[in-house]
C-alpha angles and dihedrals in degrees: 000000000000115000119246100259093052091047089051092049095046094051093046090051091048091050092046096040085222138085115275109245097201130072117239128216113187130201091262091063094253121135135199135172141055107344097221096044125104108273121241104211111210098193100186146002090261090071090062093046091056090053095047092051096041107023115195133018101348094049092049089047092051091049093046095048093045090052092244092118127041141169128233113197130023110351095208093053091049094050092044088057093043089049087058091057100039108028111015106044112142128236089266095058118113113262120229090239092054091046094052090055086067109100089212094054090048090051092049091050092052091050089050093052088053089052099049104023132255105255121101114236118235114260115259117272091248092067118106116219105252119238141163113291104253101160093202116157090258096047091046089052089051094048094046089048092053092054107033103032092067087112132285091239090059091051092050087058094053103033101036127215094322092067091205116144102193138070114308121218114239129206085186139345087252094067124105118258089238092055094046090051090048090051092051094053089047091050090054091049091052093045086052089048089225116197134184113277097025126120120241125194111202106197111205092011097184114192092349100261097133092042092050093046094048093049096043100041101029106029095234127143112239138201112197119190128192136161091219117098092197094049091050094050091050094045092050090051090052093047091052093048092051087051091239101124090117092057105032128058119184116199135184094224140129110248088234090066097053105118106166102086160151103102127187093224138007128206120196107180119181093335105101093074086074094053098080129222094267092055100037097099090048089052093051090047093051092051091046090054093048093052123082118237105277092023122132131233121200111197111188106188142159113242139191131214116272118254128221089232105035090188087071093064114113131178114258107266098221094045092047094049104040110014121024109012107204094010117147135182129210132189114268089245092059089051092051091048094051093047090052089047087055090057102263124136107225107219105171140012120191123179115211097178099140088049091063091050089058092044096053091046088058091048092051089050090050091052096046091048091055098031096138093050095045089053092050092050094052123356136289090256094050092050090049089052090054093047095050095041095051096041094048090044091054090055090047092056090046094051093044095244086131134011140192125225138190108217117192115199135174131211093230114206108249094216099053105015089219112155098189088226122135118247089252102042107191092077086136094073 
């Protein structure tokens, strides 16, 4: 009888119609596959049951989060090889439906079910029950809480002392993460042309880093809004320690409920991904209303490539179930169009895709360096979610499967049309 690893390898190759580029080590100690390749460790039969009942990305994610699957060797190399099997297979790749018509494949599957058992395991406790993306104020609070109320101490492990959870801006790959995050905040401040005495609204203010930087370095008054109670408490403490309570107010508030505009500038950094396609025009209109004529908006947002058939877009299963419930990505062109529909004049779009790959690799390194502490602060499953999500995202940015853009827009006065922009706009470089 074949050992477990060889049986798994043979079945996967039958399903894919291609050689398996990873080595497999099964629960019985057997191994099969290329000797020098990273090793996919199948720790128990439950891992295989997860994949049988949910083939593809979600089954792999459940097995990883539960600790049923692991990787020995370089994680990025392993994920790159897996992505070629799960996400990036070409048009000539064998479809699952085609493979299942093969009598030999069906026989191998039946044998595997006899080997590992027929019952589907329950999803890991870290998984959010998937639902339709409503993006009501209540559902948005729930989604934000799932992601951001993991614990401030855990985020300190991952993000480092800057406590900025968005793409940094790198002069070079040799810079420190803290310097690159400071440079990103300052780039945004310069794009917004912040000046002493102005009012800034920071939508999705996180742990207060942009608000503090703008108030301390540019002398502006800042209102920061977040839906996370933990973020707000942490941000308020930082503001007090900086002696900026007279210039920075942190609120637990939905941006749609902000009623004390107008503001001279608005920053929205890594927040718009939570808005949702159906609500995006409303988001843009709310920000347009809150901005004074001549004021600037800096919208920093992850984007995906456009599809020929946009109705075929679906939210990434792993991200939706474990990382950003209700998060949705849009092409940058769609974002620009919606901002313009709301009345903004878009003046500059800058892609900083490679910068996010560098940022994510530093976050992964932080997590791995303090793995034991991260696990104690959350759970083994939650720490595994973050390691997988950030490493896979780094590869996605490197391979141009997703990008990130800073869109600078102005609420141009209707009467005069004066934007207030210099003739050569990129004075911030």
